[in-house]
N, C-alpha and C positions, 0 to 999 in steps of 0.2 A: 493644388495637385492635379495631375493628369487623370483623366477618366475616359472610358469608352462609353458613349451615350447613344441611345436611339432617340433622335430628336424630332424627326418629322415622319409622319405616316408614309410608308412606301419608299423611304430613302434609306440608303445604307447607314450603318452606325458611324459616328465620328469621334475622333480623339479630341477632347477639349480640355480646357483648364477650368476647374471649379474650386470653390473654397475648401480648405482643409476642415474636416469634421472634428469636433471636440466632444469627448464623452461627458454626458450628464450623469446625475446620480444613478447608480446601478448599471451603468453602461461600460463597455470595453471598446477601446480603439485598437484595431489591428493594423500593423504594417503588412500589406498583402505580399506574400512571397510567390503565390501561384493561383491562377484562376482558370477554370475549365470552360471550354467552348462546347455548347450543347445544341442539338437540333431544336430543342424547345425554344431557344432564343430566336431561331429562324422562323419558327411557327408564330411567335409573338410578332415579329417584324413583318409577317405576311398577313396579319389580321387587317381587315378594312377599318376605316375610321369609324364607321357606324358600329357601335357596341364595343369599341376598344376599351378594355377594362382598366388600364393603368393611366396615370398622369405622365405626360412627357414634359421635359426630357427624362429619360430613364437610364441610369447607369446599369449596364448589363452585368451578368455574372452571378449564377446561383450555386456554383461550385467554388469554394474558396478555402485557402489555408493561409496562415500568417503567423506573425509573432506579436505578442502583446506590446503595444507602444505606450498606452496610458490607461489608467483605471479611473472610472468615475467614483465619486464618494459612495462608500458603503460596500464596494466590491471586495470580497475576500476570496482566498483560495487560489488566486492567480498572482503572478509576478511579472514585471516587465521583462520581455525577452522570451517568455514561454512560447513554445511552438505548438500551435493548435489547429485543428480542423473545425470548420463551421458546419453545424447541423442546420440545414437550410429551411425545412418546412416549419416555420415558427407558428406557435399557437398562443392561446391565452395563458397556458400554464396551470389552470385551475379546474377546467371541466373534466368530465369523467374520462375522456380519451387522453387528454394531456397528463392526467394523474398517472396514467400507465406508460408515459413516455411516448405516446402515439400522437405527437403534435401534428403529424401529417394528416390526422383525421380530427383536428380540433373542431369542436361543435359550435364554437363562437367566433371563429376567425372572420367569417363574412360579416357578421353583425358588428364586430369591433373594428373592422377595416384593417386586419392584420395580414400583411403580405410577406413572402419570403424575400430575402435579398436578391436583387436582379429580376424579380418577378413582381414588381409593384413598389418596391422600395430600393434605395441605392444598393447596387451589388458590388461584387468583388473585383470587377475589371477597373480598378483604380488603385492608386498608390496606397490609399488607406480605406478601411471599411469599419463602419460603426456597428457594433453588436448590441442588441437591445438588452440582453441578459446573459450573464456568464454561463447559465445552464445550456446555452446553445453552442458551447465550445467543448471540444473533446481533445485531450492531449495527443500529439503525434507520437510521442515516446520513441523518437529515433527514426521515424519514417521520413524518407526524402519527400520534400514538398511536391515536386513535380509528379512523383509516383503516387502520392497520396491524394492529391486534390480531385482526380476524377472519381475516386472511391466514394466521395460525399454524395454523388448522384449516380454516376455510371456503375458504381459498385453497390451502393445501398439499394437502389431501385430493383435491380435483378435479384439481389439477395432476398429482399422482402418478398418478391414474387415467387421465387423458387422454394423458399422455406416451407410454405404451407403445403406444397406438393410432395415433399420428401417422403411421406409415408407410402406414396404410390410408386416410388422410384427404386424399388428393390431389385434384386438379381433377375435378369431376364426382361427388364422393362426398357422402354424407349422414351427419350425426351427429345422433342423437336424444338430447335431455336430458329426462328424466322427473323432475319436481319442480324448480321454479325458485325455491326459497327461499334460505336462507343459503348453501348450497353450490352449488345449481344455477344461480343467476344469475351466480356467479363462473365456473362451468364454461362458460357461454355466451360470456363475454368471452374466456376462454382459448382456446376453439375458434376464435373469430373471429381472434384474434391469431396463433395458432400453426399454423393449417391453412387450407386453401382450401375446406373442406367447407361445404355448405349445412347450416345448423343449424335443426332443428325442435324446438321446446320444447313440453312438455306440462305442464299443471297443472289443478287442479280449479276455479279461479276466474278471472274476467276480470281482477281486480286483479293476480294473480300473472302472468298472461300479458301484461298491459300492461308490467310491469317487465321481463319477458323480451324484449319488443320494444324497449324503451328501451335495453337493454344489448347488443342486437345480433342477436337471433334473427331468421332470415329468415322463418320461418313459426311460427305458434302454433296449438295444437290443444287443445281441452278433453280432459282425461284422464278419459274415461268409457267406457261400453261400446262406443261407436263410434270410439274413438281409433285402433285398429289399421287399420280401413278408411280413416279419414281420412288417416293417415300414408301408407298404401299408395297412395292416390290421388296423393299428391305424389311419392313415390319411384318409382312404377311397379313392375314385377316384380323389379327389382334389389334393392329394399329398402334398409335402412340398413347402412352399413359399420361403424358403431360406435354402440352404445346404452349410455347411462349412466343407471342408475336410482338416483336419490338419495333414494328412499323405501324400497323393498325390501319392501313388503307384497304380498299375493297378487295383487291386481288389477294393480299396476304391473309386477310380475315377469312376469305373463302378457302384458301389453302389450309389454314388452321383447322377449320371445321372438317375439311376433307380427309385430313390425316389422323384426326382424333379417334380413338377407340372407345368402346363401351366403358363407362364409368371414368372417362378421362377428365383431367383438368385442362381447360383452355383459358389461358391468361393473356389478356390484351393489355400489353404494357405500352406500346407505341401510341402516340397521340394523334394518329391519322384521322380518328373520329368515325371510321366506318362502322356501321351497326353489325351485330352478330345475331343471326336469327336463332331464336331458342323456342322450342315447342315440340310436341309429340310429332315424330316423323321428320322433323327438320334437323335433328342431331342424333347421333347414336344414343342409346338408352343411358340415362343418368349422367350425362355430361354436365360438368359444373363449369360455369363461365364467370370470370371475374375481371374487373378492371381496377387494379390497385394503383396507389399513388405513393411514390417515394418510399419511406420506411420510418421506423421509430428511432429514437436516440440510442436505445440499447443495441439495436441492430447495427447502427453505425459503428459502435464500439466493437461489435463482433466482426464486422467487415475489416476494420483496421487491424484487429488481432490476426485475422487470416492473412493479411498482407505481411505483417511482421513475421509470421510463420513461413512465408514464402509460397503460400498456396495460391495466391491470386496476384496478378500484376496487370497493368494497363499499358498497351502500346501507345506511346505518346510522341508528338512532335511539338516543339516549343517555338514561341513567337514573342517578340517584344510587344509592349503595349502599343507602340506606334504602328506595328504591323498587324494588330488585332483585326482591323477590317479585312485584311487579306485572308486571315485564318477563317473568318466567317464565309468569305466568298469561296474558298477552297472546300469548306464543309458543304456549302450549298451545291457546289458542282460535283460532289461525290469524290473528291480527291484526297480527303483525309481518311487514312486507314488506321482506325483506333480513335484516339482522342487528341484534339489540339489543346495546348495549354499556354496561357498567356503569363508572362513574367513581368508584372507591373513595375517592379523595382530591380529588374535584372539588367 
């Protein structure tokens, strides 16, 4: 089968031919119908050789949907041809967090060497994808694969981040979204659907801000040196009650702190890695800062239910598997507005 692999440190990914996988006992083989292109993959491919956490070659793709192609011995509850979405952050299945469906916070994943598809083990940018356990599959129930595949990360991750802040986002509140790309433009829709907050969106280009307005942002502000002042003019002295930074680099983290009000939630979703200073006098009183990761299995079900209800959708552009390197280059260059989706068997 064809697969898109990251094969050499510092080199672009390549489309190659690899052996077809076969399901062992308890496993499920999917024929991939769609795979999402994420900035996290670019971050992986920009890591230096020293300390690189994964074995190469690595088949990319941690967002995936497909149809069941074959079942390993002992698998029940699924049939060939079933359309499913892949829950990406795999865990051990038995620790205290996994027992709650929070495999994104598995307590033993590092110890046992468990990795998500595309982030340590073969991912969805291939004609077929091997799933370790049927619990990591969620029925699509009629959702279009292209529309659904970004929801497994670009939908699930902001949903998980936003859900904990909903008690603070009542009438008269403000939520700030920094970065309106793949995850951020979904976050805007979720905030509009799940809260009564005024939503202010920040990004570096007018094209990104135009998409933010199209999906529901009440106000848009250029993310530059004047962003804090511009947001504060909108919110007044109360500031924002929740700030979601989907970038995580030093300028955006500084902006997040600058627009947060007293008792606000500041959630650092982006993987830019910039630190956020916390301490008396460094932030408004009682600001809560968190850095969440992905979401739970039950939350993925909730996100897909929202999509079926027409509450949330993802702006997508599609590519063949042969053109997947181009999709990554366009994403790297900031030319993808929303989410790029690869069709491995399209």
